[in-house]
DRENDO-1510 file (C-alpha; in Angstrom, 1 decimal, always signed):
<recs>
REC; n; res; u; v; w
REC; 1; MET; -174.4; -71.4; -188.9 .
REC; 2; LYS; -172.0; -69.3; -186.9 .
REC; 3; HIS; -174.1; -66.1; -187.4 .
REC; 4; LEU; -177.2; -67.9; -186.3 .
REC; 5; ILE; -175.7; -69.0; -183.0 .
REC; 6; LEU; -174.5; -65.4; -182.3 .
REC; 7; PHE; -178.0; -64.1; -183.0 .
REC; 8; ILE; -179.6; -66.6; -180.6 .
REC; 9; LEU; -177.1; -65.7; -177.9 .
REC; 10; ALA; -177.8; -62.0; -178.4 .
REC; 11; LEU; -181.6; -62.6; -178.0 .
REC; 12; LEU; -181.2; -64.8; -174.9 .
REC; 13; PRO; -180.6; -62.0; -172.3 .
REC; 14; ALA; -183.6; -60.0; -173.6 .
REC; 15; THR; -185.7; -63.1; -173.2 .
REC; 16; ILE; -184.5; -63.7; -169.6 .
REC; 17; LEU; -185.2; -60.1; -168.8 .
REC; 18; ALA; -188.6; -60.2; -170.3 .
REC; 19; GLN; -189.6; -63.3; -168.1 .
REC; 20; VAL; -192.5; -62.7; -165.6 .
REC; 21; ASP; -193.1; -65.1; -162.7 .
REC; 22; VAL; -196.3; -64.9; -160.4 .
REC; 23; GLU; -196.9; -67.0; -157.4 .
REC; 24; ALA; -199.6; -67.4; -154.7 .
REC; 25; ARG; -198.8; -69.1; -151.3 .
REC; 26; ILE; -201.1; -69.7; -148.4 .
REC; 27; ASP; -199.7; -70.0; -144.9 .
REC; 28; SER; -202.1; -72.9; -143.9 .
REC; 29; LEU; -204.2; -75.3; -145.8 .
REC; 30; GLU; -206.5; -75.8; -142.8 .
REC; 31; MET; -208.1; -73.5; -140.2 .
REC; 32; MET; -210.8; -73.7; -137.6 .
REC; 33; ILE; -214.0; -71.9; -138.3 .
REC; 34; GLY; -213.7; -68.1; -137.7 .
REC; 35; GLU; -209.9; -68.1; -137.8 .
REC; 36; GLN; -207.7; -66.3; -140.3 .
REC; 37; VAL; -205.2; -67.3; -143.0 .
REC; 38; HIS; -202.9; -65.2; -145.2 .
REC; 39; VAL; -202.4; -65.6; -148.9 .
REC; 40; THR; -199.2; -64.0; -150.2 .
REC; 41; VAL; -199.1; -63.1; -154.0 .
REC; 42; THR; -195.7; -62.4; -155.4 .
REC; 43; ALA; -194.8; -61.1; -158.9 .
REC; 44; THR; -191.1; -61.2; -160.1 .
REC; 45; VAL; -190.8; -58.9; -163.1 .
REC; 46; PRO; -188.2; -56.9; -165.0 .
REC; 47; GLN; -187.2; -53.5; -163.6 .
REC; 48; GLN; -189.5; -50.6; -164.5 .
REC; 49; SER; -192.4; -52.9; -165.2 .
REC; 50; LYS; -195.9; -51.7; -164.2 .
REC; 51; VAL; -197.6; -54.2; -161.9 .
REC; 52; ASN; -201.3; -54.2; -160.9 .
REC; 53; MET; -202.1; -56.7; -158.0 .
REC; 54; PRO; -205.6; -58.0; -157.5 .
REC; 55; THR; -207.8; -55.7; -155.3 .
REC; 56; PHE; -210.7; -56.7; -153.1 .
REC; 57; LYS; -213.0; -54.6; -150.9 .
REC; 58; PRO; -213.3; -55.5; -147.2 .
REC; 59; ARG; -215.8; -58.3; -146.6 .
REC; 60; GLU; -215.8; -59.2; -150.3 .
REC; 61; ASN; -216.0; -62.9; -151.1 .
REC; 62; ILE; -213.3; -64.5; -153.2 .
REC; 63; VAL; -215.7; -67.5; -153.4 .
REC; 64; PRO; -218.9; -68.0; -151.6 .
REC; 65; GLY; -218.1; -68.6; -147.9 .
REC; 66; VAL; -214.5; -67.1; -147.9 .
REC; 67; GLU; -214.2; -63.4; -147.2 .
REC; 68; VAL; -211.3; -61.0; -147.6 .
REC; 69; LEU; -210.7; -59.2; -144.2 .
REC; 70; ALA; -207.8; -57.0; -145.2 .
REC; 71; VAL; -205.4; -56.3; -148.0 .
REC; 72; SER; -201.8; -55.0; -147.3 .
REC; 73; ASP; -199.9; -52.4; -149.2 .
REC; 74; GLU; -197.7; -53.5; -152.1 .
REC; 75; GLN; -194.1; -54.2; -151.1 .
REC; 76; THR; -191.4; -53.9; -153.8 .
REC; 77; GLU; -187.7; -55.0; -153.5 .
REC; 78; ASP; -184.9; -55.5; -156.1 .
REC; 79; VAL; -183.6; -58.9; -156.9 .
REC; 80; SER; -180.7; -60.1; -159.1 .
REC; 81; ASP; -180.4; -59.9; -163.0 .
REC; 82; GLY; -182.2; -56.6; -163.3 .
REC; 83; ARG; -185.5; -57.8; -161.9 .
REC; 84; MET; -187.7; -56.7; -159.0 .
REC; 85; GLN; -190.3; -58.4; -156.8 .
REC; 86; VAL; -193.7; -57.0; -155.9 .
REC; 87; LYS; -195.6; -58.6; -153.0 .
REC; 88; ARG; -199.1; -58.2; -151.4 .
REC; 89; ILE; -200.7; -60.1; -148.5 .
REC; 90; TYR; -204.5; -60.9; -148.3 .
REC; 91; THR; -206.1; -61.9; -145.0 .
REC; 92; LEU; -209.0; -64.4; -145.4 .
REC; 93; THR; -211.6; -65.9; -143.1 .
REC; 94; SER; -214.6; -68.2; -143.2 .
REC; 95; PHE; -217.5; -69.1; -141.0 .
REC; 96; ALA; -218.7; -72.2; -142.7 .
REC; 97; GLY; -217.0; -75.6; -142.5 .
REC; 98; LYS; -216.1; -76.8; -146.0 .
REC; 99; LEU; -213.2; -77.5; -148.4 .
REC; 100; TYR; -212.9; -74.4; -150.6 .
REC; 101; TYR; -211.3; -74.0; -154.0 .
REC; 102; LEU; -209.7; -70.6; -154.3 .
REC; 103; PRO; -209.4; -69.5; -157.9 .
REC; 104; ALA; -206.1; -68.1; -159.4 .
REC; 105; PHE; -205.2; -64.5; -158.5 .
REC; 106; ARG; -204.8; -62.5; -161.7 .
REC; 107; VAL; -201.8; -60.2; -161.8 .
REC; 108; LYS; -201.5; -57.6; -164.6 .
REC; 109; VAL; -197.9; -56.8; -165.7 .
REC; 110; ASN; -197.5; -54.1; -168.4 .
REC; 111; GLY; -201.1; -54.6; -169.4 .
REC; 112; LYS; -200.8; -58.4; -169.7 .
REC; 113; VAL; -202.6; -60.7; -167.2 .
REC; 114; TYR; -200.7; -63.5; -165.5 .
REC; 115; PRO; -202.7; -65.9; -163.4 .
REC; 116; THR; -201.3; -67.7; -160.3 .
REC; 117; LYS; -202.0; -71.3; -159.4 .
REC; 118; SER; -205.3; -72.0; -157.7 .
REC; 119; LEU; -205.3; -72.8; -154.0 .
REC; 120; ALA; -207.4; -75.0; -151.6 .
REC; 121; LEU; -208.5; -74.1; -148.1 .
REC; 122; LYS; -210.2; -76.5; -145.6 .
REC; 123; VAL; -212.3; -74.9; -142.9 .
REC; 124; ILE; -212.9; -77.2; -139.9 .
REC; 125; GLU; -216.0; -76.9; -137.8 .
REC; 126; VAL; -216.2; -77.4; -134.1 .
REC; 127; GLU; -218.0; -80.6; -133.2 .
REC; 128; VAL; -221.0; -80.0; -130.9 .
REC; 129; ASP; -222.8; -82.8; -129.0 .
REC; 130; THR; -226.4; -82.0; -130.1 .
REC; 131; THR; -227.7; -84.6; -127.6 .
REC; 132; LYS; -226.8; -82.4; -124.6 .
REC; 133; LEU; -228.1; -79.0; -125.8 .
REC; 134; ASP; -229.8; -78.5; -122.4 .
REC; 135; LYS; -226.4; -78.0; -120.8 .
REC; 136; PHE; -225.5; -75.0; -123.0 .
REC; 137; TYR; -226.8; -71.7; -121.7 .
REC; 138; GLY; -227.1; -68.4; -123.5 .
REC; 139; PRO; -225.4; -65.2; -122.4 .
REC; 140; LYS; -226.4; -63.9; -119.0 .
REC; 141; ASP; -227.8; -60.4; -118.5 .
REC; 142; VAL; -225.9; -57.7; -116.6 .
REC; 143; GLN; -226.2; -58.4; -112.9 .
REC; 144; ASP; -226.6; -55.7; -110.2 .
REC; 145; ASN; -223.9; -55.7; -107.5 .
REC; 146; PRO; -225.7; -56.2; -104.2 .
REC; 147; PHE; -225.4; -53.2; -101.8 .
REC; 148; SER; -225.0; -53.7; -98.1 .
REC; 149; TRP; -225.2; -50.6; -95.9 .
REC; 150; ALA; -223.5; -52.4; -93.1 .
REC; 151; GLU; -220.3; -52.6; -95.1 .
REC; 152; TRP; -220.3; -48.9; -95.9 .
REC; 153; ALA; -221.6; -47.5; -92.7 .
REC; 154; LEU; -218.3; -47.3; -90.9 .
REC; 155; PRO; -216.3; -45.4; -93.5 .
REC; 156; PHE; -219.3; -43.1; -94.1 .
REC; 157; TRP; -219.7; -42.1; -90.5 .
REC; 158; LEU; -215.9; -41.8; -90.0 .
REC; 159; SER; -215.8; -39.4; -92.9 .
REC; 160; ILE; -218.7; -37.3; -91.5 .
REC; 161; LEU; -217.0; -37.3; -88.0 .
REC; 162; SER; -213.7; -36.3; -89.5 .
REC; 163; LEU; -215.3; -33.4; -91.4 .
REC; 164; LEU; -217.0; -32.2; -88.2 .
REC; 165; LEU; -213.8; -32.4; -86.2 .
REC; 166; MET; -212.0; -30.5; -88.9 .
REC; 167; ALA; -214.6; -27.7; -88.7 .
REC; 168; VAL; -214.1; -27.6; -84.9 .
REC; 169; ALA; -210.3; -27.4; -85.4 .
REC; 170; TYR; -210.7; -24.6; -87.8 .
REC; 171; TYR; -212.9; -22.7; -85.4 .
REC; 172; LEU; -210.4; -23.2; -82.6 .
REC; 173; TYR; -207.6; -22.0; -84.9 .
REC; 174; LEU; -209.6; -18.8; -85.6 .
REC; 175; ARG; -210.0; -18.2; -81.9 .
REC; 176; LEU; -206.3; -18.8; -81.4 .
REC; 177; ARG; -205.3; -16.5; -84.2 .
REC; 178; ASP; -207.6; -13.7; -83.1 .
REC; 179; ASN; -206.3; -13.8; -79.5 .
REC; 180; LYS; -203.0; -11.8; -79.5 .
REC; 181; PRO; -200.1; -13.9; -78.3 .
REC; 182; ILE; -198.3; -13.0; -75.2 .
REC; 183; ILE; -194.9; -11.7; -76.1 .
REC; 184; LYS; -192.4; -11.9; -73.3 .
REC; 185; THR; -189.5; -9.5; -73.5 .
REC; 186; LEU; -186.3; -10.2; -71.7 .
REC; 187; ARG; -184.3; -7.4; -70.1 .
REC; 188; ILE; -180.6; -7.5; -69.7 .
REC; 189; VAL; -179.6; -5.5; -66.6 .
REC; 190; LYS; -176.3; -4.9; -64.9 .
REC; 191; ARG; -176.0; -6.6; -61.6 .
REC; 192; LEU; -174.5; -4.4; -59.0 .
REC; 193; LEU; -171.8; -5.6; -56.6 .
REC; 194; PRO; -172.6; -5.9; -52.9 .
REC; 195; HIS; -170.7; -2.7; -51.9 .
REC; 196; GLN; -172.3; -0.8; -54.8 .
REC; 197; LYS; -175.8; -1.7; -53.6 .
REC; 198; ALA; -174.9; -0.8; -50.0 .
REC; 199; MET; -173.5; +2.6; -51.0 .
REC; 200; LYS; -176.5; +3.2; -53.1 .
REC; 201; GLU; -178.8; +2.6; -50.1 .
REC; 202; ILE; -176.7; +4.8; -47.9 .
REC; 203; GLU; -176.9; +7.6; -50.4 .
REC; 204; GLN; -180.7; +7.1; -50.3 .
REC; 205; ILE; -180.6; +7.4; -46.4 .
REC; 206; LYS; -178.6; +10.6; -46.7 .
REC; 207; ALA; -180.9; +12.0; -49.4 .
REC; 208; GLU; -183.9; +11.4; -47.1 .
REC; 209; ARG; -182.1; +13.3; -44.3 .
REC; 210; MET; -182.7; +10.5; -41.9 .
REC; 211; VAL; -179.5; +11.3; -40.0 .
REC; 212; SER; -181.0; +14.4; -38.5 .
REC; 213; SER; -184.6; +13.1; -38.4 .
REC; 214; GLU; -186.6; +12.8; -35.2 .
REC; 215; ASN; -187.1; +9.1; -35.7 .
REC; 216; PRO; -183.7; +7.5; -34.9 .
REC; 217; LYS; -185.3; +4.0; -34.8 .
REC; 218; GLU; -186.2; +4.2; -38.5 .
REC; 219; TYR; -182.7; +5.5; -39.3 .
REC; 220; TYR; -180.8; +2.8; -37.5 .
REC; 221; THR; -183.2; +0.1; -38.8 .
REC; 222; LYS; -182.4; +1.0; -42.4 .
REC; 223; LEU; -178.7; +1.5; -41.7 .
REC; 224; THR; -178.3; -1.9; -40.0 .
REC; 225; ASP; -180.4; -3.6; -42.6 .
REC; 226; THR; -178.2; -2.2; -45.3 .
REC; 227; LEU; -175.1; -3.5; -43.5 .
REC; 228; ARG; -176.7; -6.9; -42.9 .
REC; 229; LYS; -177.5; -7.3; -46.7 .
REC; 230; TYR; -173.9; -6.2; -47.6 .
REC; 231; ILE; -172.3; -8.6; -45.0 .
REC; 232; GLU; -174.6; -11.5; -46.3 .
REC; 233; GLU; -173.7; -11.0; -49.9 .
REC; 234; ARG; -170.0; -10.2; -49.2 .
REC; 235; TYR; -169.3; -13.0; -46.7 .
REC; 236; HIS; -172.0; -15.4; -47.7 .
REC; 237; PHE; -173.7; -16.2; -44.4 .
REC; 238; SER; -177.3; -15.4; -43.3 .
REC; 239; ALA; -176.7; -12.1; -41.6 .
REC; 240; MET; -180.3; -11.0; -41.9 .
REC; 241; GLU; -181.4; -13.8; -39.6 .
REC; 242; MET; -178.6; -13.4; -37.0 .
REC; 243; THR; -178.3; -11.2; -34.0 .
REC; 244; SER; -175.7; -8.4; -33.8 .
REC; 245; GLY; -173.5; -10.4; -31.5 .
REC; 246; GLU; -173.5; -13.4; -33.9 .
REC; 247; ILE; -172.6; -11.2; -36.8 .
REC; 248; ILE; -169.7; -9.6; -34.9 .
REC; 249; GLU; -168.5; -13.0; -33.8 .
REC; 250; ARG; -168.5; -14.3; -37.4 .
REC; 251; LEU; -166.6; -11.2; -38.7 .
REC; 252; THR; -164.0; -11.3; -35.9 .
REC; 253; SER; -161.9; -14.0; -37.5 .
REC; 254; SER; -161.8; -12.3; -40.9 .
REC; 255; GLY; -161.4; -8.6; -40.3 .
REC; 256; ASP; -159.4; -5.8; -38.7 .
REC; 257; GLN; -160.0; -5.6; -35.0 .
REC; 258; ALA; -160.3; -1.8; -34.9 .
REC; 259; MET; -162.9; -1.9; -37.7 .
REC; 260; ILE; -164.8; -4.7; -36.0 .
REC; 261; ASP; -164.9; -2.6; -32.7 .
REC; 262; GLU; -166.4; +0.3; -34.6 .
REC; 263; LEU; -169.0; -1.9; -36.2 .
REC; 264; ARG; -169.8; -3.5; -32.8 .
REC; 265; GLN; -170.4; -0.1; -31.4 .
REC; 266; LEU; -172.7; +0.8; -34.3 .
REC; 267; PHE; -174.8; -2.4; -33.8 .
REC; 268; ILE; -174.9; -1.8; -30.0 .
REC; 269; THR; -176.2; +1.7; -30.5 .
REC; 270; ALA; -178.7; +0.5; -33.0 .
REC; 271; ASP; -180.0; -2.2; -30.6 .
REC; 272; LEU; -180.4; +0.4; -27.8 .
REC; 273; VAL; -182.3; +2.7; -30.1 .
REC; 274; LYS; -184.6; +0.0; -31.5 .
REC; 275; PHE; -185.3; -1.9; -28.3 .
REC; 276; ALA; -184.4; +0.4; -25.3 .
REC; 277; LYS; -185.6; +3.7; -26.8 .
REC; 278; TYR; -182.2; +5.1; -26.5 .
REC; 279; SER; -181.8; +8.8; -27.7 .
REC; 280; THR; -178.8; +9.6; -29.8 .
REC; 281; LEU; -177.2; +12.9; -30.7 .
REC; 282; ILE; -176.8; +14.0; -34.3 .
REC; 283; ASN; -173.0; +13.8; -34.2 .
REC; 284; GLU; -173.3; +10.3; -32.9 .
REC; 285; ASN; -175.5; +9.4; -35.9 .
REC; 286; ASP; -173.0; +11.0; -38.2 .
REC; 287; ALA; -170.2; +9.0; -36.7 .
REC; 288; ASN; -172.1; +5.7; -37.0 .
REC; 289; LEU; -172.8; +6.5; -40.7 .
REC; 290; VAL; -169.2; +7.3; -41.3 .
REC; 291; ASN; -168.2; +4.0; -39.6 .
REC; 292; ALA; -170.6; +2.1; -41.8 .
REC; 293; ILE; -169.2; +3.7; -45.0 .
REC; 294; ALA; -165.7; +3.0; -43.8 .
REC; 295; PHE; -166.5; -0.7; -43.1 .
REC; 296; ILE; -168.0; -1.1; -46.6 .
REC; 297; ASP; -165.1; +0.7; -48.2 .
REC; 298; GLN; -162.4; -1.4; -46.4 .
REC; 299; THR; -164.1; -4.8; -47.0 .
REC; 300; LYS; -165.4; -4.3; -50.6 .
REC; 301; GLN; -164.3; -6.6; -53.4 .
REC; 302; GLU; -163.6; -4.9; -56.7 .
REC; 303; ALA; -164.8; -6.8; -59.7 .
REC; 304; VAL; -166.4; -6.2; -63.0 .
REC; 305; ALA; -170.1; -5.8; -62.7 .
REC; 306; THR; -171.8; -8.7; -64.5 .
REC; 307; GLU; -175.0; -8.7; -66.6 .
REC; 308; GLU; -178.0; -10.8; -65.9 .
REC; 309; VAL; -181.2; -11.5; -67.8 .
REC; 310; GLN; -184.4; -10.7; -66.1 .
REC; 311; LYS; -187.5; -12.4; -67.2 .
REC; 312; PRO; -190.6; -10.3; -67.0 .
REC; 313; GLU; -193.2; -11.4; -64.5 .
REC; 314; LEU; -196.6; -12.2; -66.2 .
REC; 315; THR; -199.8; -11.1; -64.6 .
REC; 316; GLU; -202.3; -13.7; -63.5 .
REC; 317; ALA; -204.5; -12.9; -66.5 .
REC; 318; ASP; -201.5; -13.3; -68.9 .
REC; 319; GLN; -200.7; -16.7; -67.3 .
REC; 320; ARG; -204.3; -17.9; -67.8 .
REC; 321; SER; -204.2; -16.7; -71.4 .
REC; 322; LEU; -200.9; -18.5; -71.9 .
REC; 323; LYS; -202.3; -21.7; -70.5 .
REC; 324; THR; -205.4; -21.4; -72.7 .
REC; 325; ARG; -203.3; -20.9; -75.9 .
REC; 326; ARG; -201.2; -23.9; -75.1 .
REC; 327; LEU; -204.4; -26.0; -74.4 .
REC; 328; LEU; -205.9; -24.8; -77.7 .
REC; 329; LYS; -202.7; -25.7; -79.7 .
REC; 330; THR; -202.7; -29.2; -78.1 .
REC; 331; VAL; -206.4; -29.8; -78.8 .
REC; 332; ILE; -206.0; -28.6; -82.4 .
REC; 333; SER; -203.0; -30.9; -83.0 .
REC; 334; LEU; -204.9; -33.9; -81.5 .
REC; 335; ILE; -208.0; -33.2; -83.7 .
REC; 336; VAL; -205.9; -32.9; -86.9 .
REC; 337; VAL; -204.1; -36.2; -86.1 .
REC; 338; ALA; -207.4; -38.0; -85.3 .
REC; 339; CYS; -209.0; -36.7; -88.5 .
REC; 340; VAL; -206.1; -37.8; -90.7 .
REC; 341; ALA; -206.2; -41.2; -89.1 .
REC; 342; MET; -209.9; -41.6; -89.6 .
REC; 343; LEU; -209.8; -40.5; -93.2 .
REC; 344; VAL; -206.9; -42.8; -94.0 .
REC; 345; TYR; -208.8; -45.7; -92.4 .
REC; 346; ALA; -212.0; -44.8; -94.3 .
REC; 347; VAL; -210.3; -44.7; -97.7 .
REC; 348; TYR; -208.5; -48.0; -96.9 .
REC; 349; HIS; -211.9; -49.6; -96.0 .
REC; 350; VAL; -213.5; -48.3; -99.2 .
REC; 351; LEU; -210.6; -49.7; -101.3 .
REC; 352; LEU; -211.1; -53.1; -99.7 .
REC; 353; LEU; -214.8; -53.0; -100.4 .
REC; 354; GLY; -214.1; -52.1; -104.0 .
REC; 355; GLU; -211.4; -54.8; -104.2 .
REC; 356; TRP; -208.9; -52.3; -105.6 .
REC; 357; ILE; -206.0; -53.4; -103.4 .
</recs>
């Protein structure tokens, strides 16, 4: 008896390991016509077992009225006690309202067939009131979208106008590019001090031999004009517009009296020559020239000569060309801005008509 019990206990694990369980579950027992349900077939078998799940072709009927839409791949996972579980999902549908009996799914394990339990599926039809069939209409044909030129006229003509204006702007740009720009160069020149200018003019008078010329009026005119310019720049009053007496009177308060007397004599001689046709001698002309140089030399202000920028003077033709170029640039800029504004408005209008924004 003891040996028999030990033998049974030894066979018990092998029996447990050899046990095969198959199961079929449906996720819903009812569905509306045309909907889908899923049937999951599971086989729990010993490890290393060969399992063949049922296979169906797409649109194949399990029973008349129930079709198989899709079959998933097999899913295998290990469970306890040296067993594994194989699973496959079947997607079913039906287009006829009825209570269907689904036969058992047959699973083959190591060449032996194990059937699952059978299932039931109820397909519910949609109730239709057949007394009001006249209120049900069939599908409509494709309708043409009505076209109204009045809605599209504004963006169309704005686009055409902007293209024409862009062509005009390009033509003006070519004209502007082909016309050589006026390049103004700036010159930096040294500005002479008043006494330097005066001495330069006196040297010019001496170079032209006006001291000994037969035209004393021209000589004294240039000499006194040189002195007047020097006095105007040196003492900052309008000596060019004043008489000789007025100039001497302004200088009396700021200069050496002996020097002022010599300058007064020079201006008196010059006035007599210019207005009274007074004839002078050469030595008298030389003395007046020396007095003028002495006056400049004694009243000069030493300072560093400054530099000034001289802008070139444009000719009348250059000025007209410069104005034309500025006008062309302004017109081109305005045209470009107007074209961009019209194109933006046209695109916005088209988007509104197409109901894209």
